[in-house]
N, CA, C and O atoms as CSV, one atom per row, in Angstrom:
chain,resi,resn,atom,element,x,y,z
A,1,MET,N,N,-1.994,50.030,27.496
A,1,MET,CA,C,-3.257,50.468,26.952
A,1,MET,C,C,-4.217,50.629,28.122
A,1,MET,O,O,-4.312,49.756,28.986
A,2,SER,N,N,-4.909,51.725,28.143
A,2,SER,CA,C,-5.909,51.986,29.179
A,2,SER,C,C,-7.294,51.941,28.557
A,2,SER,O,O,-7.526,52.482,27.476
A,3,ILE,N,N,-8.214,51.283,29.261
A,3,ILE,CA,C,-9.594,51.222,28.798
A,3,ILE,C,C,-10.523,51.532,29.962
A,3,ILE,O,O,-10.144,51.411,31.126
A,4,THR,N,N,-11.724,51.928,29.636
A,4,THR,CA,C,-12.712,52.228,30.668
A,4,THR,C,C,-13.298,50.928,31.219
A,4,THR,O,O,-13.127,49.859,30.634
A,5,ARG,N,N,-13.973,51.037,32.322
A,5,ARG,CA,C,-14.635,49.859,32.902
A,5,ARG,C,C,-15.679,49.307,31.926
A,5,ARG,O,O,-15.835,48.092,31.798
A,6,GLU,N,N,-16.389,50.204,31.243
A,6,GLU,CA,C,-17.397,49.771,30.276
A,6,GLU,C,C,-16.767,48.994,29.128
A,6,GLU,O,O,-17.317,47.991,28.674
A,7,GLN,N,N,-15.616,49.457,28.662
A,7,GLN,CA,C,-14.921,48.751,27.589
A,7,GLN,C,C,-14.435,47.384,28.063
A,7,GLN,O,O,-14.506,46.402,27.324
A,8,ASP,N,N,-13.944,47.327,29.292
A,8,ASP,CA,C,-13.520,46.053,29.865
A,8,ASP,C,C,-14.708,45.095,29.978
A,8,ASP,O,O,-14.588,43.905,29.688
A,9,ASP,N,N,-15.846,45.624,30.400
A,9,ASP,CA,C,-17.061,44.802,30.484
A,9,ASP,C,C,-17.447,44.258,29.113
A,9,ASP,O,O,-17.834,43.096,28.989
A,10,LEU,N,N,-17.343,45.092,28.092
A,10,LEU,CA,C,-17.682,44.665,26.736
A,10,LEU,C,C,-16.744,43.555,26.267
A,10,LEU,O,O,-17.179,42.587,25.644
A,11,ILE,N,N,-15.473,43.700,26.566
A,11,ILE,CA,C,-14.508,42.659,26.201
A,11,ILE,C,C,-14.874,41.352,26.892
A,11,ILE,O,O,-14.825,40.288,26.275
A,12,ARG,N,N,-15.238,41.427,28.162
A,12,ARG,CA,C,-15.614,40.217,28.906
A,12,ARG,C,C,-16.871,39.565,28.312
A,12,ARG,O,O,-16.970,38.340,28.250
A,13,VAL,N,N,-17.826,40.392,27.878
A,13,VAL,CA,C,-19.028,39.855,27.240
A,13,VAL,C,C,-18.645,39.123,25.955
A,13,VAL,O,O,-19.154,38.037,25.680
A,14,CYS,N,N,-17.754,39.714,25.179
A,14,CYS,CA,C,-17.299,39.081,23.939
A,14,CYS,C,C,-16.599,37.758,24.229
A,14,CYS,O,O,-16.798,36.774,23.517
A,15,LEU,N,N,-15.790,37.739,25.263
A,15,LEU,CA,C,-15.083,36.511,25.623
A,15,LEU,C,C,-16.049,35.451,26.138
A,15,LEU,O,O,-15.958,34.282,25.763
A,16,ASN,N,N,-16.969,35.863,26.994
A,16,ASN,CA,C,-17.925,34.918,27.571
A,16,ASN,C,C,-18.891,34.352,26.539
A,16,ASN,O,O,-19.444,33.270,26.731
A,17,SER,N,N,-19.094,35.078,25.447
A,17,SER,CA,C,-19.993,34.596,24.405
A,17,SER,C,C,-19.375,33.434,23.630
A,17,SER,O,O,-20.071,32.675,22.955
A,18,GLY,N,N,-18.056,33.314,23.743
A,18,GLY,CA,C,-17.359,32.266,23.011
A,18,GLY,C,C,-16.945,32.673,21.615
A,18,GLY,O,O,-16.285,31.907,20.912
A,19,ARG,N,N,-17.323,33.860,21.209
A,19,ARG,CA,C,-16.976,34.316,19.863
A,19,ARG,C,C,-15.483,34.595,19.727
A,19,ARG,O,O,-14.901,34.403,18.659
A,20,PHE,N,N,-14.872,35.048,20.812
A,20,PHE,CA,C,-13.449,35.380,20.807
A,20,PHE,C,C,-12.730,34.553,21.856
A,20,PHE,O,O,-13.259,34.310,22.941
A,21,ALA,N,N,-11.520,34.124,21.526
A,21,ALA,CA,C,-10.752,33.287,22.435
A,21,ALA,C,C,-9.852,34.079,23.375
A,21,ALA,O,O,-9.389,33.546,24.383
A,22,SER,N,N,-9.599,35.350,23.053
A,22,SER,CA,C,-8.702,36.149,23.891
A,22,SER,C,C,-9.014,37.634,23.740
A,22,SER,O,O,-9.673,38.064,22.794
A,23,THR,N,N,-8.518,38.395,24.702
A,23,THR,CA,C,-8.680,39.848,24.650
A,23,THR,C,C,-8.017,40.417,23.399
A,23,THR,O,O,-8.561,41.317,22.760
A,24,SER,N,N,-6.860,39.900,23.053
A,24,SER,CA,C,-6.165,40.423,21.871
A,24,SER,C,C,-6.975,40.194,20.603
A,24,SER,O,O,-6.923,41.009,19.682
A,25,LYS,N,N,-7.718,39.102,20.544
A,25,LYS,CA,C,-8.554,38.864,19.362
A,25,LYS,C,C,-9.719,39.849,19.308
A,25,LYS,O,O,-10.132,40.258,18.223
A,26,VAL,N,N,-10.249,40.228,20.458
A,26,VAL,CA,C,-11.309,41.246,20.497
A,26,VAL,C,C,-10.750,42.579,20.007
A,26,VAL,O,O,-11.384,43.266,19.206
A,27,VAL,N,N,-9.574,42.939,20.485
A,27,VAL,CA,C,-8.947,44.210,20.095
A,27,VAL,C,C,-8.626,44.203,18.606
A,27,VAL,O,O,-8.858,45.204,17.928
A,28,ARG,N,N,-8.102,43.106,18.084
A,28,ARG,CA,C,-7.801,43.032,16.645
A,28,ARG,C,C,-9.066,43.180,15.806
A,28,ARG,O,O,-9.054,43.843,14.768
A,29,ALA,N,N,-10.152,42.565,16.255
A,29,ALA,CA,C,-11.416,42.699,15.524
A,29,ALA,C,C,-11.882,44.152,15.535
A,29,ALA,O,O,-12.374,44.657,14.525
A,30,ALA,N,N,-11.729,44.814,16.661
A,30,ALA,CA,C,-12.121,46.230,16.753
A,30,ALA,C,C,-11.259,47.088,15.827
A,30,ALA,O,O,-11.766,47.993,15.164
A,31,LEU,N,N,-9.972,46.806,15.783
A,31,LEU,CA,C,-9.084,47.563,14.894
A,31,LEU,C,C,-9.427,47.336,13.427
A,31,LEU,O,O,-9.351,48.263,12.620
A,32,ARG,N,N,-9.802,46.109,13.078
A,32,ARG,CA,C,-10.219,45.847,11.687
A,32,ARG,C,C,-11.466,46.649,11.342
A,32,ARG,O,O,-11.590,47.151,10.225
A,33,LEU,N,N,-12.391,46.772,12.289
A,33,LEU,CA,C,-13.601,47.568,12.042
A,33,LEU,C,C,-13.260,49.044,11.849
A,33,LEU,O,O,-13.825,49.710,10.981
A,34,ILE,N,N,-12.342,49.544,12.655
A,34,ILE,CA,C,-11.908,50.936,12.496
A,34,ILE,C,C,-11.293,51.133,11.119
A,34,ILE,O,O,-11.610,52.091,10.415
A,35,GLU,N,N,-10.415,50.218,10.747
A,35,GLU,CA,C,-9.767,50.315,9.433
A,35,GLU,C,C,-10.800,50.280,8.319
A,35,GLU,O,O,-10.731,51.081,7.386
A,36,ARG,N,N,-11.753,49.367,8.402
A,36,ARG,CA,C,-12.790,49.248,7.375
A,36,ARG,C,C,-13.621,50.521,7.291
A,36,ARG,O,O,-13.874,51.033,6.200
A,37,ASP,N,N,-14.041,51.028,8.439
A,37,ASP,CA,C,-14.879,52.226,8.457
A,37,ASP,C,C,-14.128,53.454,7.949
A,37,ASP,O,O,-14.686,54.262,7.207
A,38,GLU,N,N,-12.871,53.593,8.345
A,38,GLU,CA,C,-12.117,54.782,7.965
A,38,GLU,C,C,-11.694,54.764,6.509
A,38,GLU,O,O,-11.561,55.827,5.901
A,39,THR,N,N,-11.482,53.614,5.943
A,39,THR,CA,C,-11.081,53.579,4.537
A,39,THR,C,C,-12.274,53.782,3.618
A,39,THR,O,O,-12.092,54.013,2.422
A,40,ARG,N,N,-13.478,53.701,4.142
A,40,ARG,CA,C,-14.671,53.971,3.334
A,40,ARG,C,C,-14.951,55.468,3.221
A,40,ARG,O,O,-15.709,55.901,2.354
A,41,GLU,N,N,-14.345,56.240,4.086
A,41,GLU,CA,C,-14.561,57.685,4.071
A,41,GLU,C,C,-13.811,58.309,2.900
A,41,GLU,O,O,-12.757,57.808,2.506
A,42,PRO,N,N,-14.340,59.397,2.338
A,42,PRO,CA,C,-13.676,60.048,1.209
A,42,PRO,C,C,-12.278,60.558,1.540
A,42,PRO,O,O,-11.371,60.439,0.716
A,43,GLY,N,N,-12.085,61.129,2.739
A,43,GLY,CA,C,-10.773,61.624,3.143
A,43,GLY,C,C,-10.124,60.633,4.086
A,43,GLY,O,O,-10.797,60.064,4.945
A,44,LEU,N,N,-8.843,60.422,3.940
A,44,LEU,CA,C,-8.130,59.480,4.792
A,44,LEU,C,C,-7.825,60.129,6.134
A,44,LEU,O,O,-7.132,61.145,6.176
A,45,PRO,N,N,-8.325,59.569,7.232
A,45,PRO,CA,C,-8.030,60.134,8.553
A,45,PRO,C,C,-6.539,60.071,8.847
A,45,PRO,O,O,-5.840,59.177,8.371
A,46,LEU,N,N,-6.067,61.012,9.622
A,46,LEU,CA,C,-4.645,61.083,9.933
A,46,LEU,C,C,-4.137,59.823,10.621
A,46,LEU,O,O,-2.995,59.420,10.402
A,47,CYS,N,N,-4.959,59.203,11.442
A,47,CYS,CA,C,-4.488,58.013,12.157
A,47,CYS,C,C,-4.269,56.845,11.216
A,47,CYS,O,O,-3.549,55.912,11.571
A,48,MET,N,N,-4.856,56.858,10.044
A,48,MET,CA,C,-4.710,55.757,9.102
A,48,MET,C,C,-3.607,55.996,8.080
A,48,MET,O,O,-3.179,55.045,7.427
A,49,ALA,N,N,-3.142,57.194,7.920
A,49,ALA,CA,C,-2.176,57.512,6.885
A,49,ALA,C,C,-0.893,56.674,6.968
A,49,ALA,O,O,-0.473,56.129,5.947
A,50,PRO,N,N,-0.252,56.546,8.140
A,50,PRO,CA,C,0.976,55.733,8.174
A,50,PRO,C,C,0.740,54.274,7.799
A,50,PRO,O,O,1.559,53.689,7.090
A,51,ALA,N,N,-0.334,53.685,8.247
A,51,ALA,CA,C,-0.628,52.289,7.924
A,51,ALA,C,C,-0.861,52.119,6.437
A,51,ALA,O,O,-0.394,51.147,5.842
A,52,MET,N,N,-1.567,53.038,5.838
A,52,MET,CA,C,-1.856,52.937,4.404
A,52,MET,C,C,-0.577,53.118,3.592
A,52,MET,O,O,-0.409,52.477,2.555
A,53,GLN,N,N,0.323,53.981,4.051
A,53,GLN,CA,C,1.584,54.175,3.342
A,53,GLN,C,C,2.430,52.906,3.380
A,53,GLN,O,O,3.048,52.540,2.381
A,54,LEU,N,N,2.459,52.233,4.537
A,54,LEU,CA,C,3.203,50.981,4.643
A,54,LEU,C,C,2.597,49.920,3.739
A,54,LEU,O,O,3.322,49.156,3.101
A,55,GLN,N,N,1.279,49.869,3.680
A,55,GLN,CA,C,0.576,48.889,2.853
A,55,GLN,C,C,0.911,49.102,1.375
A,55,GLN,O,O,1.055,48.142,0.618
A,56,ASP,N,N,1.032,50.353,0.979
A,56,ASP,CA,C,1.343,50.673,-0.422
A,56,ASP,C,C,2.750,50.202,-0.820
A,56,ASP,O,O,2.994,49.925,-1.994
A,57,ARG,N,N,3.664,50.109,0.133
A,57,ARG,CA,C,5.029,49.701,-0.156
A,57,ARG,C,C,5.156,48.208,-0.368
A,57,ARG,O,O,6.103,47.745,-1.003
A,58,VAL,N,N,4.212,47.459,0.156
A,58,VAL,CA,C,4.297,45.988,0.069
A,58,VAL,C,C,3.870,45.479,-1.269
A,58,VAL,O,O,3.882,44.271,-1.503
């Protein structure tokens, strides 16, 4: 995974704040926000379609 210097700085701020214990937890929180925001939209974005299909099978 490649990120910009600004994104790396943001991750470090999140870690230094004590809110997150690891980089992976910051990334997971960001992914949950993307999922939440995209599922609120009337049309399902293409990047979410495979995940939603898997969820429907469970």
